[in-house]
C-alpha positions, 0 to 999 in steps of 0.5 A: 462469499460474505464469510470469506470476505470477513476472513480476508478483512480479519487477516488483512487487519491483523497483518496491518497491526503487526506491521504497525507494531513492528514498524513503530518499534523498529524506527526508534530502534534503528535510529538508536543503533544507526543514527538519524543520518544513516537511518535516512538511507533505508527509506531510499533503499525501500524506494527501490522496493516500491518501484519493484513492488508496483511493477509486481502489482501491475504484472500480477493484476494483469495475470489475475484479470485473465487467470480468474476469468478462465478459472471461474469458467473452468477453462483449466487449459487456458488458465495453465497457459496464462500461469506459465506464460506469466511465470516466464515473463516474471523470470525474464523481468527479474533477470533484466531488472538485475542486469539494469540495476547492478551498475547503479547500485555499485555506484549508488553514491552518485545518485543519492546523498550518502555518508562516506563511511556508510557507502559500502553498507549502502551498496550491500543493502541495495543488493539485498533489496534487489535480490529479495524483491526478485524472490517477491516477484516469483512469490507474486506469480504463485499467489495468483491461484490464491487470489483467484479463489479469493483466499486473501486470508492465506496470502496475508498469513504468509505476509504475517509470517514474513513480517515476523521473521524479518522483525525477529531477524533484524533484532537478533542481528543488532542485539548480537552486535551485527550492526549495520543497514546491510543486515536489514537487507539480509533479513529481507532476503530470508523473510522473502525466501520463506514466503516464497516456499510457503506460497508454493506449498499453498499453490500446489495444495489449492490448485493441483490442476495448475502445473508449472510446465513450459510447454504451456508457454504461449507467445500470443499470450505474452502479447495479450498479458504484456499489453494490458500489463504495460498500461498498469505499469505506467499507472503504477509508475505514476503511483510511485512518483506520487508517493516516493518521489518526494523522498528523492527530492528531499534527499537531493535538495536537503541532504541525508539528515533531512531525508531522515526527518521527512521519512519519520513524518511519512511513516504515518502516511505509509502505514495508513496507505498500507491499511487502506491498500489491504482493505481495498485489496479485499474487494479486488478479487470480489469485483473480478469474480463478479465481473466474470459472472457478469453480476454488474448490479452487485458490483455497484452495490458492494463498491458503493458501500465499501468506498463509504466504509473505507473513507469514514474508517480511515478518516478516524486514524488520520484525524487522530494522527494530525491532531496528536502528532506532537504527542505521538512523536514524543512518546514514539521516539522519546524526543521532540522533533519539530515536524508537526506541520509536515505531518499535517500536510503529508497526512491530512489529504489522505482523507480523500486520497485513500477512500477511493482505492477500491475504485481502481479494481473496477478499472482493471476488471473492465479493462479501462486502464489507459486514461487513468494511467496517462493521467497518473503520470501527468499529475505525478510530474505536475507534483514534481514541478510544483514541488521544485518551484516551491523549493526554489522560490519559497522558504517552505523547505520540506513543506514545499515537497509535501504540498506539491505532491499533496496538491496533485494527488488530491486533484486526481483522487478527488475528481477524476477517479470517482467520476471515471469509475462511475462512468465505467459502472454506468451509474450517476457520475456524482455517485462517489463524489458524495462520499467525499462530501460526507467524509469531509463533514465527518472529519471536520466535526471529529477534528474539532472535537479532538482539538477541544479535548486535546488539552485534557489528555493524560501526559502519561503514555499508558493513560494517553493510549487508553484515552486515544482508544476511547476517542477512536471508539467515539469516532466510529460511533459518530461515523454511523450517522454519516452512512446512508440508510441503504448503506447501514442496511447493507452492513447490518444484513451482511453482519447478520448473515455472518452471525447466522453462518457462525451459529450454524 
């Protein structure tokens, strides 16, 4: 299993890096062609993708939970029942989703602040986004076989191809005078269609025993899958409110141009969330497979170490982004936009909020999702109310929104999630809280060091990037001292096993 985990990690990191590079290139590219005000529409459309995406994650997590249990115990008939029932649910959901969202999309200017000259293009963009994510829903069902076999490397290969196709298509459109946000939507449709075709081919090759036959459909299984998925959907709706409702509030209270500025600031946090999500996703099939085999001690060992690794690792780029935010914005966009404080408030709390992501898979594996789901919604609404109060009663502006949501999200992830996961694993409830303490200590020392050397860095782009690379490596070296002896031993043994396997 260790070898496969390393493959998964490698492909996840590769996909993330491609995502970073294409994202960093496309932002100034699109602003150049579209302008900041029109560019601000794009994150609003991507809010719809987040909404659909988290629904997809909830449905597939529910399917994965039952599909893995049956596949690991070689109950092929029941695995077929789960797969085909889930397929019918997804198709039905896609049709309902289109029917429900068609009218709001045709009248999109009633819901968002959109420049008059871009309303038709915005409608086409939202229509394309809706269609592309209907394709993504279908892709998610066929990918459950890959997830159940712990072949996240293949899933990420498909994602990598999708990213490259979307990137190239957007560039070709704009360079050949097809300029407009609607062409971004067309690129999304094309990339999702190719991803669906590739995933179906992999599904057919790896699990030939799983067939798409409607006579496997089970009304009883609909209830079982839907009941579990419903709580996951509630949880994911709370997640959407946490990470995207801020953008809607900014658009509503401050307009399209400020939405563009705010979305630039959140680009960094979105990339960090993507990276942490990919890394946490590596652990998800492992936990579910171990749970299906009732190997609870291994779940505890693997989870404790993985949470510590992710927490210390993600603290390094967070520190770099916060301390050097002004320089990064200048080199990236070629202009100075005064959003350094906003970047700090949006990004810095992630040192707590992202490290705990692997713990969510424990809740799913143990089917303990009701309480976290309710709390997610409640605290997300707290974030909305706090933000609105700050907007109306202070002069903080965009900072009010970032502070309101940052407060409520950190409250949940700093206290509740670590304790709840420990209780589910039946270990000391303070186990994962100590991770926060060590991560904060490491971040404090590392940020202080970065502030001390900041004035000595090069003003040349390539020199600056080279020096940042050295600082990142130095951060990894320092972080070694914040692991416990058992964690260092586990990491060393895992790497040793990997090297021995390669030698053989």
